[in-house]
N, C-alpha and C positions, 0 to 999 in steps of 0.2 A: 529257362532258355526258350527262345521262341520256336513254336512248331511250323515245320514247312511241308508243303505237299510233296509226295514222292516224285522224283525226276528220273527219266528214262536214262538208264546207264550208256554212256557213250561207247562206241565201238573202239577196241584197242588195236594195236599193231598186228597181234596175232590174228585176228578176225580178217584184216584186210589182205594179209600174206595168203591165208587159206582160199579167199576169194580169187586171187591172181592164180593160184595153183589150179583152180577148177577151170578157169578161163583158158589156160594152157593146154589142159587135157582136151577140153571141147575143141580148141584150135587143131591138136593133132589128130583127134578122131576125124575131123572134117577134112584133113589132108589125106588121111588114110583112105577115106571113102572115095575121094577123087582119084586116086592112084588105082583103086580097085576098079572103079568105073571105066578108066582108061585102058586098064589091062583086059578087061571083058570085051571092050570095043576093038582091040588090037591096035590101038593108037599109042600104046605106051613103049617107049624105048629109052635107052640111057639119057639121050639129051633132053627128053621131056621130064624125065625123072629128075635130073640135076636142076633144071629149070624150076619145077615145082618146089624142090627142096630149098632153093635159093629164095624163092617167094615166101616159103613158109618161115624161114629164118628172119627175112626182112619184117615181116609182119609181126613176129614176136618180139624182136627189138623195139620196133615201133610202139607196140602195145606196152612194153616194159617201161620204156622211157616217159611215155605219156601218162601213165598211172602213178609214177613214183612221187610226184608233187602232192598227190591227195592222200599220201600215207599219214596217219595222225602222228604227232611226234610223242614219243614216250616220256613220262615224267617220273622223277624219283618217287619212291612210295611215301616220303615224308613231305613232298611239296603239296600245299592246299590246293585244291581246285575250286576257285571261287564261284565257279557256274554250278556246281552241285551242292546238295544239301549237307554233305558230310565235311566240306572244307570251309564252310563259313565261320567267322568268328562267332563266338557265343555273345550273350547280352551283357555279360560282366565286362568282357573285354571292349566291347563297343562303348559301353557307359563309362569306363575308365578313360577313355579317350576324349570324352566331352570336357570342356573347361568349366562348365556350370554343373551344380549339384543336379543329379538325374536319377530316376529309379523307375521300375516297371511293375505294373500291377497286373495279375493275372484274372482269369475270368471268374474267380472265386473271391476277387477282392483282397488278395494277399500280395503283399511286396516280395517279389521273387528274385529281383536283381537290383543293384544299386552301385554307385561309386562312393569313393571315400568322402568327398564332399557332402553327399546326401546322407551318408551314416553319421557324420559329424552334426547336421542339423536335426536330423529325426531322432537322434539318441537311440539308435537301435540295440547298441550294447550287446551285440552278438546273438540276438534272437533270430531264429529261423523262420522266414516266411510269416512275418506277423500281419495281422489284418490291419487295413488302412484305418479303421475306426479306433483301432487301440493306439495308434502312433500319431495321427493327425487330429488336430483340434479345430480345424477350420471347416465349418459346415458348407461354406462355398466351394472348397476344394473337394470335400467329399462328394458333394452333388455333381460337380464336374466329372469326377472319375466314374461315378455311378452311371451318368449319362453315357460316357463312352464306353463303358462296359456293356450296356444294353443295347447300344446303337452303333454297331460297327460302321465305319465310313463316314461318320459324322464331321462336321467341320471342326477344326482345332479350336478350343476355348481358352481364354486367359482369364485368370482370376487373381484378384490382389489379396494377399494374406497378412494379416497383422500378427506376427508371432511375438511381438512384444510391444510394450507401450511406445518405444521409440525405433522399431524395426519393422520394415515392410518388404515384401517379397512378391513377386508375380510368378504364379505358377502356369506354365504353357502345357495343356493337356491335349494329347492326339492319340488317335488309333488309326492306323492305315486300314484299307479294305483287305480282308482275308487275315490279317494278324489276329491273334489270340491275346496279345498283350497291350495294355494302355501304358503309354509313355508320357511321363510327368518330368519337366525340365524346370528348375527354379532360377529366377533372375532376381537379385538383390537391388532393390530400389532405395535402399537407405540412403546411400549417398547423395542420390538425386533429390529426395525429399528433404535431407537435411541442408543441402545447398540452397533450395528454394526457400526453407523456412529461416535459414540464417539471413539470407539476403532480406526477406521481409522484415523480420525482426530488426535487423540493423538499420533499415531505412525508417521504421517507425520509431525506434529509439532515438536515432540520430536527430530526426525532425523534431522530436519533442524535447529533447534535452539541450539542443543547440539553441532553441528558441530564447531561453532565458539570457545567456550571455550576448547573443546577437541583438537582443533588445536593449540591453544595457549599453552595449557599444553604440548602437544607433541613436539612443537617448543623450549620450554623453556629446556625440558628434554633432547634434542638433543644437544641444545647449551652447557648445563652444561657437558654433556658427551664428547663434542668435543672441539670447539674454547675455551670455557671457562672453560675447565677442570681444569686448574691450577689457574684459577682467582678466588680464594675464597672470595675475597672482595665483588665481585659482585653476589655471590649467595644469599646473604641475600635479595637484591633487587628482584632477579629472584623468590626466594621462596615466597616474599610477594605477587608478582603479581600471582604466581600459586594458592596461597591460596585463593586470591580474585576470581579467575576464578572458582575454586572448590566450593566456597560459592555460586557463581552465578549459577552454574549447580544445586546445592541443592534447591536454592529458585525456579529455572525454573521447576525442577521436581515436587516440591511441589504445584506450582501453576497450572502445567498441570493436576495432579492428581485432585486437587480440582475443577478445570473447568470441567473436565470429569465427575466427581461425580454429579456436579450440572445440568449438560446437561442431564445426565441419568435419573434423578428424577424430571427434570423441569415440566412434564405434571402432576405430582401428587401434588395436592394442600396442603399446610401445614395445620395441625390440632390442633398444640399446641397453648394454650392461654398464652401470655407473656406481660409484661410491656415494651413498647417502651422506656419510660423515663429511666427505670432502666438499659436497654441495652447501651443507649447513654452514661449514667453516668459511667458505668463499662468500656465501650471502652475508654472513655476520661481519666479516671483515670489510666488505663493500659499504656497510652502513655505519661503521665505526665513525666516520667523520660527521655524519648527521646527528649520532648520538652525542658526539663531543660538543657540537654547536647547541644543542638542546640541553647540555649539562646533565645527561642521563647516562648512568653506568649500564654497560652491557655485561651481564654475568653469564658465562658459557659454561654448561656442565654436560660433558659427553665423554664417551669412551674413544680411545685411539685406535680401537680394532677395526678392521675393514667392515663395511656395511653394504655389501652388494645388493643392487636393485635393478630390476629391468624397468626403465623409465627414460623419458626425455629429459636431459639435463636442464635445458633452458626452462622448461615448464615447472620443475620442481625448484629450481632456483627462483622462478616468479612466485611461487606459493610462499616460500620463505621470506622473501623480500616484502610481499605483500602484508604477510602477518607481522612481520618485524616492524614495518613502517607504521602500522596502525597502532602498535604498542608504544612506539617512540612519540606518536602524535599525542597519545591520550595520557602519558606519563608526564607528571609535572617536574620541573626543574630540580635537580638533585635527587631524582628518584631512581628507580632500579628496573631494568627489564632482564628478566632470567629466561634464557634459551637453554632447554634440556632436550637431549635426545639419546638414542640408544637402540639396542636390538634386543627383541623379546622372542621368547620361545614359541609363541602363539599369537593369533590375531587378538584373542580376548585379553592377553597379558598386554599387548601393546596398546589396545584401547583403553585399559585401565590406567596405565602409566601416561598416556597422553591426555585423557579427559577426566581423571579422577583424582586430582593432587590435593584438593581441600576437603576436610570433613564437612564443612558447614558451606552454605551457599547454593546457588542454583545453577544446574547443569542441563544441557540438552544435546543430543546428537543431531547435527544438521544434515549429515550424510553417512548412512550406514555403510560399511565395507561390502563390496560385492562378493568377497570370499566367504567360505563357511567358517564362522565363528569358532565352532567346536573343534576344528583340526588343529594339529600341533604344527602346523607350517610356521616357519620363522617369519617374523615381521620387524619392521622397523617404525620408529615413532618419534614425534617431535612434540614438544610443548612450549609455548612461549607465554610468559606471565608479564603482566604489566601491573602498575601501581596507580592506575587511573580510577575515576569515580565508579567504575562498574556499569552494568546495564540491568534495567529494570526487567522484571519477569516477562511482562507482556510483549517486549520487543524480541525475545529469544526466538520464537517460532519463525520470524520474519527475516532473520539474519540470512544472507546469502542471496536475498532477492535482488533483481537488478534495481538500482537507483534508490534502494532503501537504505537510509541512515538514521540510526536511532539517536539523533543528536539531542532530543529531549532529555535523555538520561546522562549526556555528557556535556551539557551547557549550550550546545548548538553553535559553538565558536570554532570547530574544527572545520575546515575545507576539505572537500574531496569529491570525487565523481559519483561515489556509492556503487562502483563496480568491483571493487577490490576483492570482497569476499564472494561474490559471484564468479569471479575468474577462479578463485581458490577452489571453489565448490566443483566448477566444471573440470578443473585439471585432475582433482583428485577422483572424480567419477571416471575421468579418462584413464587414470591409472589403477582402478578398482580398489581405491582406499577410502578412508572415512575422515570425517571432519565433526569436531564437537567443540562446544563452548561451555566454559564454566565461569561464573561470575559471583563476585561478593560487593554488594552495594558499599561505596565509600572506601573499598580497599583494593579493588582491582578486578581484572578479567585475565581469563586465560584460553587460548585457542589451541587445540591439538590435532595432529592429524597422525594417521598410521596407513601403511600400506604393505603388501607383501614383499618380503625379502627375495632376492634371486636365489633359485636352487642351485647347488653346487654342480 
């Protein structure tokens, strides 16, 4: 709590009444003295005495009415008086009213007051008055706090703090003149930085990736206007190619917008409660017509029990559809794609079921789950196996990068934007889940995801 200078105690109603009583006594003594003087001089008679008494009563009434407005108003004993030191709100009450994380540091460099938001960020875990050097890992912020502690009245300073690889805070450090505490208020700059980075990445990627289809369209337009102007027989072939390039641009723009949207909100944890099993079933059913057209069998293996998760339904649906679409692309006709899912007792078991289904082959974790693997928290998992040509080992570390496609290992005949796995990876990071790949050359590949189940 902040220390304050002693304040003079204000006068109460009882003190004011005693002062008025003294004034009336003095007035009565003066009246008695005047009467005594008149009696000695022989001028006192009943008429003069009555006139003097009426004058005394008039003066007393006028004095009483005139001073009544200056009497202090009495307050209940429980009502706080903000003007004095005893009735002020303490530091914890003031900090709890702030909408931003904030804490106070005393003259010895200890955190003596903080609100709930600051407690969550600093991870104090119930520690009493810890030193800032044991809690804060930012040299810049520690230096600013030390400067304020040693130099009262200095101008407030702002320090940017990188608390995580993709998380930025701005700390506002101040100390008013005469105060013994240093106030630190934290402002989250992560959404602003993410928006700026997502905007710049989108522009860079869009300008780079759209150049190829635009060049193809421009080339065919010039050919149809020039050398092939009269060759109407070849126009159908040119138009088919141009239509394919325009569709590719549409898919690319849609994927880029989806990726930018996911990256922008990746730091905000999902809050909706959904049924993971229902999401998988709906996504598989939606792609049944595509599987039928490709003459591929979809084999669904899963439990009918409820699998509640805290997730964005549309995003998890997009993950399942992206992985299932890739499996259908690379599976030859008359092949089979197996979709397995279930509920595991722990994150470790879920990862094993999703990413370790074959004894032989190469496997790699593309995104480790954000949860603690050793805890017994329930988790859900999904594994999608195809019967494609498999992926060479050297391509595995780069899976999930934007626009990277391991076509050399799959014949190079499959079209796509190269953003499907990048979108899957970002969505799983958003849901604090994991992503892994397992492959066998000439036999197929499998992609698995896992994420925490919702608590009862």
